C-alpha positions in Angstrom: 78.5 88.8 36.3 79.8 89.7 40.3 78.1 92.5 40.0 74.7 91.3 39.4 75.3 88.7 42.3 75.8 91.8 44.6 72.6 93.3 43.4 70.7 90.1 44.1 72.5 89.9 47.0 71.6 93.3 48.1 67.7 92.8 47.3 67.8 89.8 48.9 68.9 91.4 52.3 66.3 93.9 51.6 63.2 91.7 50.9 64.1 88.8 53.7 61.5 88.6 56.3 62.8 87.2 59.8 59.8 85.9 61.4 59.8 85.8 65.2 57.9 82.8 66.7 57.5 81.1 69.8 59.9 78.6 69.0 63.0 81.3 68.1 61.4 83.8 70.9 61.2 85.0 74.8 59.4 88.0 75.2 59.1 89.2 79.3 58.5 92.2 81.2 61.6 94.6 81.8 60.6 97.6 83.7 58.0 99.5 81.6 59.3 98.1 78.6 59.3 94.6 76.8 62.5 92.5 76.7 63.1 90.2 73.8 65.7 87.5 73.4 65.6 86.3 69.8 67.4 83.6 68.0 67.4 84.3 64.1 70.0 84.3 61.5 72.7 86.7 61.3 73.9 88.2 57.6 76.0 85.5 57.0 73.2 82.8 58.0 74.2 81.8 60.9 72.2 81.3 64.1 72.8 84.0 66.3 71.0 85.2 70.0 70.2 88.8 70.9 68.9 90.4 74.0 66.7 93.2 73.3 66.0 95.3 76.5 63.5 97.3 74.8 61.3 96.8 71.7 58.3 98.4 70.0 55.2 96.9 68.1 54.2 98.4 65.0 50.9 97.0 63.1 51.4 96.0 59.3 47.5 96.0 58.6 46.3 98.1 62.0 42.3 97.8 60.5 42.3 94.7 59.2 44.6 92.4 61.5 45.4 94.2 64.9 47.0 91.1 66.1 48.7 90.1 63.2 51.8 90.8 60.9 53.5 93.0 63.8 56.7 94.3 62.9 59.3 94.4 65.9 61.8 97.0 65.9 64.8 98.1 68.0 65.2 101.5 69.8 67.2 102.7 66.9 63.8 101.8 64.7 65.7 98.9 62.8 63.3 95.5 62.0 64.1 93.0 64.1 61.4 90.7 62.7 57.9 90.1 61.8 55.1 88.1 64.4 53.0 86.4 62.4 50.3 86.5 65.2 50.5 87.2 68.6 48.3 84.2 69.5 50.4 81.7 68.3 52.6 82.6 71.9 52.1 81.3 75.1 49.4 83.2 77.0 51.8 85.2 78.7 53.2 86.6 75.9 50.4 86.5 74.1 48.4 88.9 76.5 51.7 91.2 76.9 52.3 91.6 73.2 48.1 92.5 73.0 48.2 94.8 76.2 51.1 96.8 74.5 49.4 97.0 71.0 46.5 98.1 72.8 47.9 100.6 74.7 50.4 102.4 71.9 46.8 102.2 69.3 44.4 103.4 71.7 41.4 104.2 70.0 38.6 105.3 72.4 35.0 104.4 70.5 32.6 107.2 69.8 29.0 106.2 70.9 27.3 109.4 70.6 28.3 113.3 68.6 27.1 116.0 70.9 28.5 118.8 68.3 30.9 119.5 65.9 31.6 123.1 64.5 33.6 124.1 62.1 35.9 127.2 62.2 38.4 128.4 59.8 39.6 124.8 58.7 39.5 123.4 62.2 36.4 121.5 63.1 35.6 121.1 67.3 34.4 118.0 68.3 32.4 117.5 71.8 31.4 113.3 71.6 30.6 110.5 74.4 33.1 107.7 74.1 33.3 105.0 76.6 35.9 107.0 78.5 33.1 109.7 78.7 32.4 112.9 77.4 35.6 114.1 75.3 36.2 117.2 73.5 39.2 117.0 70.4 40.1 119.4 67.5 40.4 118.3 63.9 42.3 120.4 61.3 40.8 119.8 57.4 37.8 117.5 58.5 37.6 115.8 55.3 41.3 114.7 55.5 41.0 114.0 59.2 38.1 111.2 58.7 39.4 107.7 57.3 36.6 105.6 56.1 37.8 102.2 56.4 35.2 99.5 54.8 31.4 100.7 54.5 30.4 102.1 57.6 33.2 102.3 59.8 35.0 105.8 60.4 38.3 106.8 62.2 38.9 110.4 63.1 42.7 111.8 64.0 42.7 114.6 65.7 45.4 117.9 65.7 47.3 115.9 68.7 47.5 112.6 66.8 44.8 110.6 68.5 42.8 108.5 67.4 38.7 108.2 67.5 36.8 105.0 66.1 33.1 105.2 64.8 32.5 101.6 64.4 29.7 101.7 62.7 28.1 104.7 61.2 24.7 103.1 61.1 24.5 102.5 64.6 24.9 106.0 65.1 21.7 108.2 66.5 20.1 110.1 64.0 21.0 113.4 65.6 24.9 112.6 65.8 25.0 111.3 62.2 23.5 114.5 61.0 26.3 116.4 62.5 29.5 114.5 60.3 26.9 113.9 57.3 28.4 117.0 55.5 32.1 115.5 55.8 31.5 112.1 54.7 
């Protein structure tokens, strides 16, 4: 009987979600990083305040909810807690969290495709984004394109950079023809 209790306790610890809210947390700039001071229950259920001089933010649902369900990790990649929605915090904290997420998940939007050349399993792209003209390379083009929803596409290059085509149907005809084969 005691063994089952231990298994239940272990499972409870694994699935326990600790929420970070405006009532139990404070975010502030700390040099180039974000510092978090948070009060959460410890392993025994007692409230404990901790300060983390550097945290990392990860989107649980990066395509559908870019500013909701944000996992907050310590420098050792251990989850501190989950933010349901960054807009629940005051204006300064919300803007700081949004800016950090936008920096980490920076994804230029492709407005026009100038060329895509396929050679030996790699494709060489020349595109126009809101940042200007960019060239990048993809390995195995078919697996580098991620279709999200009906007409939204994400392109991942060999360096781990992400590019977005928000709506295939909004591309000009010449641009669409250049990638049609890979869709």
